[in-house]
N, C-alpha and C positions, 0 to 999 in steps of 0.2 A: 733316283737310284735307291733301291730297297736295301734294308739293313743286311740281308744275307749276302748280297753281292759286294757290299762295302766291307764286310768282315773278311772276305777272301783277299781283297786288295790290301786292307790294313794289316792282315796277318802276314802277308808276304813281305811288305816293306818296313813295317814297325818304325815309323819315323821318329818316335820319341826315344828310341834307343840309339840313334846315330851318333850323338855327341856324348862321350864318356862322362865328363863332369856333370852335365845336366841330367844324364840318365840315372845317376846315383840318387837323385832326389826322389824318384818314383820307381825304384826297383829294389829287389831284395834277393839275397842268395842264401841257400840253405844246403847242408850236406846231410844225407840220410845214410845210415848203415842198417841193412836188413838182417833179420835173424839168420844164423849160420846155416840153417836147414833150407834156405831159399836159394834157388838158382837165379841167374840173371833173367832167363826167360819167364820164370814164375813171377819175379818182381815186376817185370815190365807188363805182364798180363794183368796183374792185380792193380797196378797203377792205372792202366787203361780202363779196366772195369770200374775202378773207383771214380774216375773222371766221368765216364759215361753215365754214372748214376745221378749226376747233377744235371738239371735242366739247362743251366747256363754255361756248361763246359762243352767244348767241341774238340775232339781229338783230331788234330790235323795230320799228324804223322806218328806212326808207331813202327819203327824200323829196328827189328831185332838184330840185324847184321851190324848196323852201326851203333846199336845200343842207345838210340835217341827216341824221345817222345816229345812232341810239341802239342800243347793244349792251349786253345784260346778260351778265355772266359769273358763273359759280358756281365757288367754290373746292372742293377735295376735301371739306371739312367742310360744304359747302353754304351758306356765307356768300355773299351776292350783292353784287357790285359793278356799277356801271353806267358805261359810257363814253358821253359825249355829244360828238359831233363836229359842228362847224360849218365848212363849206367856203365860201371866197370867193375871187374873183379879185383879186389885188393889182395894180391898174392902174398904180400909181406905179412898181412894179418890173417893168414889162414884161409884165404879165398873168400872172405866176406864180400858180399855185393854192396857196393856203395853207389850212391847217385848224387850228382850235383844238380841242384835245381836253381833256376833263376826265374823270378816272376818280374815282369816289367810292364808298365803301362805302355800302350802303343801309340797314343796320340793325345794331344791337348783337347780336342773336341770329341764329344760322343758321336757314335755312328748314326744317331737319329738326325744329325745335321746333314743336309744334302751335300754331296761332294766332300764329306769329312776327310777321307784319305788324302785328297789333293791339298786341302787346307792344312791338314796336319803335317804334310811334307813341307809346306811353306813356313809353318810355325814351329818347326822342329827345334829351334834355338830357344824357345820359351821354357824356362824351368817351371815346373808345377809339381805340387806334392800329391801323394796318394793317400796321405793320412793313415798309413799302415795297412791299406787294403791288400797290397801284395803279400804282406806277412800273414794276414788273416786267411787269404786264399790258400797259401802254402800249408798253413796249419789245418785247414779244412780237408785238403787233399790227403795230408798225412794221417789225420784221424780216421778217415774212411778207408784208406789203404791198410792201416793197422788192424781195423776191424775185420777186413776181408782176409788178412793173413793170420788172424787169431794170435797175433804177437805184436810186440812193441817195436816200432822203428826208432832207432836212436837218431835224434835230430839235433843238429847244431847250426845255429844261424851264423854264417860266415861274414855276411854284410847286411846290415839293416838299411832300409830305406831312410834317407836323411829326414824325411818328413814323418817317420813312424814314431808315434808318441810312446811306444813301448821300448824303444831302443835304450840300452843302458847309458 
């Protein structure tokens, strides 16, 4: 099975995210607040554009109606992480567009291993660390999106990966 077909399967099932306590070892959550002049559609467009500027990012879903973007990322060793972004307008704070992002490793084995999605489903109970990779990926996407917007995104980490060496 080639890597491209395995990414589609792994993206859909995300076995490493099935068990909440174990998922926290290799996932990170961030909240973004966009500059006030940016609409939800503009924010979503710029995040999608930022993601497609990287060779190892694959935009799987960009649904403006639901305000969701799903991005798969592959490491050099072909482990796959997935970023799920939910956009909403914060009416209480003057209509500022906010986004909740979660980056989570999708499986214990990299996708270069034949039948990795099946083995990852079987091994979903094994805790493994990401060593801060999810956090680095989110910061990379934030930096590129900020560049495209010519403005600063306010970013707050709401949950660090338990294996992130940068966590406070």
